[in-house]
C-alpha positions in Angstrom: -13.8 11.2 90.6 -15.9 11.2 87.5 -19.1 9.1 87.7 -18.2 8.0 84.2 -14.5 7.0 84.2 -14.7 5.0 81.0 -16.4 7.8 79.2 -13.7 10.3 80.4 -11.0 8.0 79.2 -12.7 7.7 75.8 -12.8 11.5 75.5 -9.1 11.8 76.3 -8.3 9.1 73.7 -10.5 10.8 71.1 -8.7 14.1 71.7 -5.3 12.4 71.3 -6.4 10.8 68.1 -7.5 14.1 66.7 -4.1 15.6 67.5 -2.0 12.8 66.0 -1.7 11.4 62.5 -1.5 7.9 63.9 -5.2 7.7 64.8 -6.4 9.8 61.8 -9.0 8.1 59.8 -7.6 6.8 56.6 -9.5 8.0 53.4 -11.3 5.2 51.7 -9.7 4.0 48.5 -11.0 5.7 45.3 -13.6 3.5 43.7 -12.5 1.9 40.4 -14.3 3.4 37.5 -17.2 1.3 36.4 -16.6 -0.9 33.3 -18.4 0.4 30.2 -20.2 -1.6 27.6 -18.0 -2.9 24.8 -17.7 -0.2 22.2 -19.1 -0.5 18.7 -16.8 1.3 16.1 -17.4 2.3 12.5 -15.0 0.8 10.0 -14.2 1.9 6.4 -13.3 -0.9 4.0 -10.6 0.5 1.8 -11.1 -2.3 -0.8 -14.9 -1.9 -1.3 -15.5 1.6 0.0 -18.2 0.3 2.3 -18.7 1.5 5.9 -20.0 -0.8 8.6 -20.4 -0.9 12.4 -18.5 -3.6 14.2 -17.9 -4.6 17.8 -14.4 -3.6 18.8 -13.4 -7.1 20.0 -14.5 -8.6 16.7 -12.4 -5.9 14.9 -9.4 -6.6 17.1 -9.5 -10.3 16.1 -9.1 -9.2 12.5 -6.1 -7.0 13.4 -4.3 -9.6 15.4 -4.8 -12.2 12.6 -3.2 -9.7 10.2 -0.3 -8.6 12.4 1.0 -11.8 13.8 1.4 -15.5 12.7 -1.8 -17.1 14.0 0.0 -20.3 14.7 2.2 -18.6 17.4 1.5 -19.1 21.1 -1.7 -17.6 22.4 0.0 -15.4 24.9 2.1 -13.8 22.2 -1.1 -13.2 20.2 -2.7 -11.9 23.4 0.0 -9.3 23.9 -0.5 -8.2 20.3 -4.2 -7.9 21.1 -3.6 -5.5 24.0 -1.4 -3.3 21.7 -3.9 -3.4 18.8 -6.8 -2.5 21.2 -4.7 0.4 22.7 -3.7 1.6 19.2 -7.3 1.6 18.1 -8.6 3.6 21.1 -5.7 6.1 20.9 -6.3 6.7 17.2 -10.1 6.9 17.5 -9.6 9.5 20.2 -7.3 11.5 17.9 -9.8 11.2 15.1 -7.2 10.5 12.4 -9.4 8.3 10.1 -12.5 10.3 10.8 -10.9 13.2 8.9 -10.4 10.9 5.9 -13.5 8.7 5.7 -15.9 9.9 8.5 -15.3 6.6 10.4 -13.4 5.5 13.5 -11.1 3.2 11.7 -10.1 1.9 8.2 -8.7 -1.4 6.9 -5.6 0.3 5.4 -2.3 -0.4 7.2 -1.0 3.0 6.0 -4.0 4.9 7.5 -4.7 2.8 10.5 -3.5 -0.8 11.0 -3.6 -4.2 9.2 -6.9 -6.1 9.1 -7.5 -9.5 7.8 -10.6 -11.3 9.2 -10.2 -14.3 6.9 -7.1 -15.4 8.9 -8.9 -15.5 12.3 -8.6 -18.9 14.0 -9.2 -20.3 17.4 -5.8 -19.1 18.7 -6.7 -15.5 17.8 -10.2 -15.8 19.3 -8.8 -17.1 22.5 -6.0 -14.5 22.7 -8.5 -11.6 22.2 -11.0 -13.0 24.6 -8.3 -13.6 27.3 -7.4 -9.9 27.2 -10.9 -8.6 26.5 -11.1 -4.8 27.2 -7.5 -4.5 28.2 -5.6 -1.3 27.1 -2.3 0.3 28.1 -2.3 3.8 29.6 0.3 6.2 30.9 -0.8 9.1 33.0 -4.2 10.1 31.8 -4.1 8.7 28.3 -3.4 5.8 26.0 0.2 5.1 25.0 1.5 4.9 21.4 1.3 1.2 21.1 4.3 0.6 18.9 5.7 -2.8 17.9 8.0 -4.2 15.3 8.6 -7.7 13.8 12.2 -8.2 15.1 14.2 -5.6 17.1 17.5 -7.4 16.3 17.9 -8.4 19.9 17.8 -4.9 21.4 14.9 -2.4 21.5 15.0 1.3 20.6 13.4 4.5 22.1 10.9 6.3 19.9 13.5 9.1 19.3 16.1 6.6 18.1 14.0 4.1 16.1 11.4 6.4 14.7 12.9 9.9 15.0 9.7 10.6 17.0 9.9 13.8 19.0 6.4 15.2 18.7 5.8 14.5 22.4 7.6 12.7 25.2 7.3 8.9 25.3 9.0 8.0 28.6 7.0 4.7 28.8 9.0 3.2 25.9 12.0 1.1 27.1 15.1 1.5 25.0 18.0 -0.9 25.2 16.0 -3.9 26.3 17.7 -7.2 25.2 15.1 -9.9 24.6 17.0 -12.8 23.0 14.8 -12.8 19.9 17.6 -13.6 17.6 17.8 -17.1 19.1 14.5 -18.0 17.4 13.9 -15.6 14.6 14.2 -16.2 10.9 17.7 -16.2 9.3 17.1 -13.0 7.3 16.4 -11.1 10.6 19.8 -12.2 12.1 21.7 -10.9 9.2 20.5 -9.2 6.0 22.0 -7.3 3.1 20.4 -4.9 0.6 22.0 -3.6 -2.6 20.1 -0.6 -3.8 20.9 1.4 -7.0 22.8 4.5 -6.2 20.5 6.7 -8.2 17.5 5.4 -6.2 19.3 6.3 -3.0 20.3 9.7 -4.3 16.7 10.4 -5.3 15.5 9.4 -1.8 18.0 11.6 -0.1 17.1 14.6 -2.3 13.4 14.0 -1.5 13.9 13.9 2.2 16.4 16.7 2.6 15.8 18.8 -0.5 19.5 18.6 -1.1 21.2 16.7 -4.0 24.0 14.6 -2.5 25.7 14.5 -5.9 27.2 11.4 -7.5 27.4 8.7 -4.8 30.9 7.6 -4.2 30.7 7.2 -0.4 28.3 6.4 2.4 28.8 6.1 6.1 27.1 6.1 9.5 27.5 9.5 11.1 25.7 8.9 14.4 24.5 5.8 16.2 21.8 5.8 19.0 22.0 4.0 22.4 21.0 0.7 20.9 23.4 1.0 18.0 20.9 2.1 15.4 22.0 4.5 12.7 20.3 7.8 13.5 22.3 9.9 11.0 23.7 8.6 7.7 26.0 10.5 5.3 25.2 9.7 1.6 27.5 11.6 -0.7 27.5 15.2 0.4 24.3 15.1 2.4 23.4 13.8 5.8 20.0 12.2 6.3 18.1 10.6 9.2 18.3 6.8 9.3 14.5 6.2 10.0 13.6 8.6 7.2 15.9 7.0 4.7 14.6 3.5 5.5 11.0 4.6 4.8 12.0 6.4 1.6 13.9 3.4 0.3 11.3 0.9 1.4 11.1 -0.9 4.8 11.2 -4.3 3.1 14.6 -3.4 1.4 16.3 -1.5 4.2 14.9 -3.9 6.9 16.1 -1.8 9.9 18.5 0.9 11.0 20.4 -1.5 13.1 23.2 -1.4 10.5 26.6 -3.1 10.8 27.9 -1.6 7.5 27.1 0.8 4.7 29.2 1.3 1.5 29.1 2.2 -2.1 30.0 -0.6 -4.5 29.5 -1.1 -8.2 26.9 1.7 -8.6 24.9 0.5 -5.6 24.7 1.4 -2.0 25.2 -1.7 0.1 23.4 -1.9 3.5 24.1 -4.7 6.0 22.3 -5.1 9.3 20.0 -7.2 11.5 16.4 -7.0 12.7 13.3 -6.1 10.8 11.3 -3.0 11.7 11.9 0.2 13.7 12.6 -1.7 17.0 10.4 0.5 19.1 8.1 -1.0 21.7 7.2 -4.7 21.6 9.3 -7.1 19.4 7.0 -9.8 18.0 9.7 -12.4 17.9 10.7 -11.5 21.4 7.0 -11.8 22.5 6.9 -15.3 20.9 10.0 -16.3 22.8 8.6 -15.1 26.2 5.3 -16.7 25.5 7.1 -20.0 24.9 8.8 -19.5 28.2 5.4 -19.2 29.9 5.2 -15.4 30.3 1.8 -13.9 30.4 0.6 -11.2 27.9 0.9 -8.6 30.6 4.4 -9.8 31.5 5.4 -9.4 27.8 4.0 -5.8 27.6 5.7 -4.8 30.8 9.0 -6.1 29.5 9.0 -3.6 26.7 7.1 -0.7 28.4 7.5 1.0 31.8 5.4 3.2 34.1 2.2 2.0 32.5 -1.1 0.5 33.5 -2.8 -2.3 31.8 -6.4 -1.9 32.6 -9.7 -3.4 31.6 -12.1 -0.7 30.3 -15.2 -2.7 29.3 -17.1 -5.8 30.1 
């Protein structure tokens, strides 16, 4: 008998542990990356031509104030803040404005995103502070932080609502029904646009390079999963719905969620619902969920999937 029975038993147990996964030492969880300091970004003012440096959270306040009604619930504004912050970081990384003005961002909605610091109020400040540093990522990068005013009650994929196919966007949920029509403005529930036929003809020619001829007919050729018009036949030419909307003016053709299109009295008549491309977060849907007590993160996760909402700076 061993003079050290307990030691012998311990050695046997150690050997058994080395041979079985059950006793294997679990690796320590990877440490979370340290939070960085709040970034300072350079901003080009498109009205004055001036360039200035500004803390990013101060900048996000001006964006949220421009993009959403500042009287809306704080949690809806906070969801908008997360999207605005993500959009900012993704675009700075891509360097889109730097190629134009040598800055990180600009105040132009066409070049970057809307910015109106004069509209900042306590609601906006609270919303931005509540989500301070929070951005949305998928895999190793920032998502395309799309949103629209009113998705007409059902969201679209990027392919359907924006004809975006440059890269996969599997994190965008399509076909999400959010009930936004229950609270949105009447013109978002049902709208009609009567646009001169010659204007539509010129738009189609510009998009396709093909003259559709005198307009006597118009119809929807293909609808996407949410019911949006992906392909529209105007005269003798077929054009993408999202492209036609941009060419005619997004305030006139309010969405591609069309119920009817026809030619009447020298005009093309569009009927539909919603306002915007319908991809990503619906602002009216965000308001409804905020009124129901949902958090900003709940709202974001309702419209996007397989994402992380993470805080990147103090």
